DRENPA-358064 format. One record per residue (C-alpha): chain; x, y, z. Coordinates in pm, 1 decimal. Each point is the difference from the previous one (the first is absolute). Example, Ala and Ser with C-alpha at 12.3 -4.5 7.8 and 13.67 -1.06 7.14 Angstrom:
! DRENPA-358064
<A,<1230.0,-450.0,780.0>>
<A,<137.0,344.0,-66.0>>
This chain:
! DRENPA-358064
<A,<10673.4,7218.7,13466.5>>
<A,<284.7,-224.4,-119.3>>
<A,<-197.0,-317.9,66.9>>
<A,<-291.7,123.3,-210.5>>
<A,<235.1,94.9,-282.4>>
<A,<151.3,-350.2,23.9>>
<A,<-347.9,-152.9,-34.6>>
<A,<-65.8,226.5,-298.9>>
<A,<331.3,-95.3,-164.4>>
<A,<-43.5,-374.1,64.1>>
<A,<-351.0,0.8,-147.7>>
<A,<119.6,205.9,-295.9>>
<A,<280.0,-246.2,-78.1>>
<A,<-237.6,-294.5,34.4>>
<A,<-246.0,160.9,-240.4>>
<A,<274.1,55.8,-258.0>>
<A,<104.6,-365.6,25.4>>
<A,<-354.9,-114.3,-80.3>>
<A,<-55.8,263.3,-267.0>>
<A,<-143.3,-258.0,-241.6>>
<A,<-313.9,-22.2,218.6>>
<A,<-114.0,328.5,-154.5>>
<A,<-66.4,-165.6,-338.0>>
<A,<-368.8,-68.0,62.8>>
<A,<-61.3,352.4,132.6>>
<A,<178.1,140.1,-305.2>>
<A,<-242.1,-182.6,-230.9>>
<A,<-295.7,133.3,202.0>>
<A,<148.5,350.5,-17.6>>
<A,<25.7,-4.9,-379.6>>
<A,<-353.0,-141.9,-31.3>>
<A,<-151.0,275.3,215.9>>
<A,<200.5,269.8,-177.1>>
<A,<-109.7,-131.4,-341.3>>
<A,<-366.1,24.4,103.5>>
<A,<24.6,343.0,164.9>>
<A,<200.6,160.3,-279.9>>
<A,<-247.3,-126.0,-259.4>>
<A,<-290.0,140.6,201.2>>
<A,<160.2,343.5,25.2>>
<A,<103.0,-9.8,-365.8>>
<A,<-367.2,-40.4,-88.4>>
<A,<-100.7,283.6,237.4>>
<A,<250.0,235.7,-166.0>>
<A,<-84.5,-108.9,-353.8>>
<A,<-207.3,316.1,-63.9>>
<A,<149.1,249.9,246.8>>
<A,<336.8,148.3,98.4>>
<A,<-44.5,88.9,368.8>>
<A,<-232.5,-154.7,259.5>>
<A,<-30.4,174.6,338.0>>
<A,<344.6,155.8,-35.5>>
<A,<180.4,-315.4,-113.4>>
<A,<141.5,-51.9,-346.7>>
<A,<11.8,-348.1,-148.8>>
<A,<371.8,-20.7,76.5>>
<A,<-50.8,96.0,364.9>>
<A,<-288.2,-239.1,68.2>>
<A,<183.6,-290.4,-163.4>>
<A,<305.5,63.3,214.7>>
<A,<-215.4,47.6,308.6>>
<A,<-169.6,-337.8,-42.9>>
<A,<328.3,-173.1,-84.9>>
<A,<196.2,134.2,297.8>>
<A,<-292.5,-31.9,241.1>>
<A,<-43.3,-369.1,-80.6>>
<A,<376.5,-58.6,26.3>>
<A,<9.5,175.8,336.8>>
<A,<-311.2,-181.9,121.5>>
<A,<110.3,-352.8,-95.7>>
<A,<346.5,72.2,138.8>>
<A,<-151.7,93.0,336.8>>
<A,<-194.0,-326.3,34.6>>
<A,<129.3,-273.0,229.5>>
<A,<-239.8,-285.2,77.9>>
<A,<269.0,-211.1,170.5>>
<A,<76.5,275.8,248.7>>
<A,<-368.3,61.1,73.2>>
<A,<-68.7,-367.5,57.4>>
<A,<310.9,-35.4,217.1>>
<A,<-101.3,278.1,238.1>>
<A,<-355.6,-125.5,25.9>>
<A,<124.7,-355.3,58.2>>
<A,<232.8,117.9,278.5>>
<A,<-292.9,154.9,183.5>>
<A,<-255.7,-273.5,-61.6>>
<A,<237.5,-286.6,79.4>>
<A,<142.0,163.2,311.8>>
<A,<353.8,29.3,-141.3>>
<A,<-21.8,370.3,77.7>>
<A,<39.0,-90.6,368.9>>
<A,<357.1,-111.1,-71.5>>
<A,<84.1,303.3,-212.2>>
<A,<-120.4,269.2,239.4>>
<A,<276.8,-96.3,242.2>>
<A,<273.6,44.1,-259.7>>
<A,<234.8,303.1,24.8>>
<A,<-188.2,190.7,-270.3>>
<A,<-336.1,161.2,-57.0>>
<A,<-219.7,-235.0,-202.6>>
<A,<-157.1,286.8,-198.6>>
<A,<334.1,148.9,-107.3>>
<A,<139.0,-348.9,-63.7>>
<A,<-294.3,-75.7,-229.9>>
<A,<29.7,338.1,-171.9>>
<A,<371.9,-59.4,-70.7>>
<A,<-75.6,-345.5,-136.6>>
<A,<-284.6,125.5,-216.2>>
<A,<206.6,286.6,-146.5>>
<A,<290.1,-234.3,-73.2>>
<A,<-236.2,-219.0,-200.2>>
<A,<-201.7,257.1,-195.6>>
<A,<285.4,236.3,-87.9>>
<A,<140.3,-259.2,-241.9>>
<A,<-340.9,-57.4,-158.6>>
<A,<-71.1,370.5,-32.7>>
<A,<334.5,76.4,-163.2>>
<A,<-47.2,-293.9,-234.5>>
<A,<-354.5,85.0,-109.5>>
<A,<65.0,373.7,-21.0>>
<A,<302.1,-74.3,-223.4>>
<A,<-208.8,-233.7,-217.5>>
<A,<-273.9,262.3,-10.4>>
<A,<239.7,274.5,-111.8>>
<A,<146.9,-218.9,-275.4>>
<A,<-349.2,-99.2,-115.4>>
<A,<-120.2,361.0,7.7>>
<A,<291.1,140.4,-198.4>>
<A,<-39.2,-279.1,-254.5>>
<A,<-375.7,23.4,-59.1>>
<A,<-103.0,345.9,126.5>>
<A,<306.8,221.8,-29.0>>
<A,<159.1,226.6,257.3>>
<A,<-207.6,162.3,273.3>>
<A,<-109.1,345.1,-114.9>>
<A,<162.4,289.0,188.5>>
<A,<192.0,-231.5,234.0>>
<A,<284.3,187.0,173.3>>
<A,<290.7,-208.7,128.5>>
<A,<77.2,272.6,256.9>>
<A,<-306.2,-112.2,198.1>>
<A,<125.6,-357.5,34.4>>
<A,<113.1,31.0,365.5>>
<A,<-336.3,143.5,103.1>>
<A,<-174.9,-282.1,-184.9>>
<A,<217.4,-262.7,171.8>>
<A,<-94.7,148.3,338.8>>
<A,<-370.8,-15.3,-80.8>>
<A,<30.7,-357.5,-127.2>>
<A,<188.5,-113.5,313.1>>
<A,<-257.8,157.0,230.2>>
<A,<-277.6,-163.5,-202.6>>
<A,<165.7,-340.5,38.2>>
<A,<44.3,40.5,377.1>>
<A,<-358.8,119.2,50.8>>
<A,<-136.1,-293.5,-199.5>>
<A,<219.7,-233.9,206.0>>
<A,<-134.5,143.1,326.7>>
<A,<-358.9,-32.8,-122.2>>
<A,<61.7,-365.9,-83.5>>
<A,<151.2,-52.1,345.6>>
<A,<-308.7,156.4,160.6>>
<A,<-224.0,-231.3,-203.5>>
<A,<209.6,-301.2,102.0>>
<A,<-1.6,99.4,367.6>>
<A,<-378.8,-4.2,-11.7>>
<A,<40.6,-378.5,26.8>>
<A,<18.4,56.3,376.8>>
<A,<-375.8,59.8,-15.4>>
<A,<-116.5,-119.2,-344.1>>
<A,<45.7,-368.5,-67.5>>
<A,<13.0,48.8,-377.0>>
<A,<121.6,339.5,-126.3>>
<A,<40.3,-89.4,-368.2>>
<A,<-327.0,178.7,-92.0>>
<A,<135.3,322.7,156.3>>
<A,<320.5,-29.2,-204.3>>
<A,<-201.3,-83.5,-312.7>>
<A,<-214.7,314.4,39.7>>
<A,<309.1,219.5,52.4>>
<A,<171.4,-141.7,-308.1>>
<A,<-309.8,51.9,-215.4>>
<A,<-37.5,361.0,117.8>>
<A,<361.7,61.5,-102.3>>
<A,<-60.6,-170.3,-335.4>>
<A,<-325.2,179.4,-85.4>>
<A,<75.1,351.7,123.4>>
<A,<378.8,7.4,-34.9>>
<A,<100.8,-217.3,-294.3>>
<A,<-285.0,-19.2,-249.2>>
<A,<-108.8,362.6,41.5>>
<A,<202.8,299.8,119.9>>
<A,<-175.9,231.2,243.6>>
<A,<-107.9,249.7,-267.3>>
<A,<-191.0,-270.0,-190.2>>
<A,<-229.9,-73.2,294.3>>
<A,<-334.4,175.8,59.1>>
<A,<46.1,345.9,151.4>>
<A,<-189.3,-94.1,317.7>>
<A,<229.0,-301.1,53.1>>
<A,<334.2,176.6,-47.8>>
<A,<11.3,169.5,344.9>>
<A,<-81.2,-336.0,162.2>>
<A,<285.8,-178.4,-177.4>>
<A,<242.1,275.8,109.4>>
<A,<-51.7,-119.5,358.4>>
<A,<75.5,-363.5,-84.0>>
<A,<337.9,-181.1,-30.0>>
<A,<-47.4,7.4,-378.0>>
<A,<101.6,366.8,-0.7>>
<A,<330.3,-64.6,180.0>>
<A,<95.7,-351.4,-113.3>>
<A,<-83.5,-4.0,-370.8>>
<A,<-148.7,319.5,-141.4>>
<A,<254.3,241.2,150.1>>
<A,<323.1,-159.2,-125.7>>
<A,<-138.8,-83.1,-345.2>>
<A,<-175.2,335.1,-48.5>>
<A,<324.3,185.8,72.8>>
<A,<186.4,-224.7,-243.7>>
<A,<-225.8,71.8,-296.8>>
<A,<-90.2,360.2,89.1>>
<A,<230.0,153.3,260.4>>
<A,<-111.6,309.3,188.3>>
<A,<147.4,145.2,318.1>>
<A,<-348.0,86.9,128.2>>
<A,<-107.4,-362.0,-36.9>>
<A,<333.5,-118.0,141.3>>
<A,<-35.7,204.9,320.6>>
<A,<-357.2,-120.3,48.6>>
<A,<88.7,-364.4,-55.0>>
<A,<317.5,3.5,211.5>>
<A,<-187.4,161.2,292.6>>
<A,<-274.1,-262.4,-24.1>>
<A,<257.9,-277.8,-19.0>>
<A,<174.0,114.3,319.8>>
<A,<-336.1,11.5,179.1>>
<A,<-84.5,-351.8,-117.4>>
<A,<348.2,-126.1,84.9>>
<A,<-12.2,124.5,358.8>>
<A,<-364.6,-96.7,43.1>>
<A,<31.9,-359.3,-119.5>>
<A,<332.7,-51.2,181.4>>
<A,<-159.8,96.4,331.0>>
<A,<-315.1,-196.9,-83.7>>
<A,<199.9,-314.9,-81.2>>
<A,<195.0,28.7,327.0>>
<A,<-321.7,67.7,192.0>>
<A,<-193.9,-303.7,-123.6>>
<A,<311.9,-216.2,34.2>>
<A,<27.2,93.1,368.2>>
<A,<-372.6,-61.8,44.8>>
<A,<39.4,-339.0,-165.5>>
<A,<295.6,-94.3,220.9>>
<A,<-199.9,93.0,310.0>>
<A,<-280.0,-221.0,-130.6>>
<A,<243.3,-291.5,-24.3>>
<A,<135.7,62.2,350.7>>
<A,<-351.0,29.0,145.1>>
<A,<-83.6,-340.7,-144.0>>
<A,<319.7,-157.5,133.6>>
<A,<182.1,-5.4,-337.2>>
């Protein structure tokens, strides 16, 4: 466990040292937020509540969801894992005194945690400045919210690792990653679950959107213990499921390398 924490800490420190690299993503973040907030401002121009959300709640939802989403992205990490597998560098790493999946997870978390904290902080400052405080937000729920956010980050990290490990069989997995990112964007960032068609809502509840984006943000803008218990149970199921799945396909991939003399 110590070696994985060391990887996490080293990556975290390295990310802080190159903090200025976030400038371009910050510009993109403000551009997307400007567009989304203007769209929802127009939607709420002649109404107070839409599908259970007030204007204040939907604005905060979109703002925090985009901050959380852009903070979770890591193209360098994705390309690095895929390159290791495609180039054969993975053959050198599988003999190291660590598990490649947990090593990659530690590295990924060390990178995105800085981005998430940065963009969430920027999002909160922006929201308080232009929207106002979150309605009915209770600071006493902060520890429960932090838990849900952390689980969401880890689940998203594991899903990205699974996508990257598909390079053992798929020569180019960028389309798979692109589809996953767009599903998160469409059904988790632009529209909360309640805004989707009724027939689609149960489907989305069984997707990573429910655990990675919707759950944490929904509880932030409209906390409910009933929703919390449902989301936390789903998150634990996803966490265990994707952890085992990542380890399973990694072992299958390693056997594939060994069978081919790698």
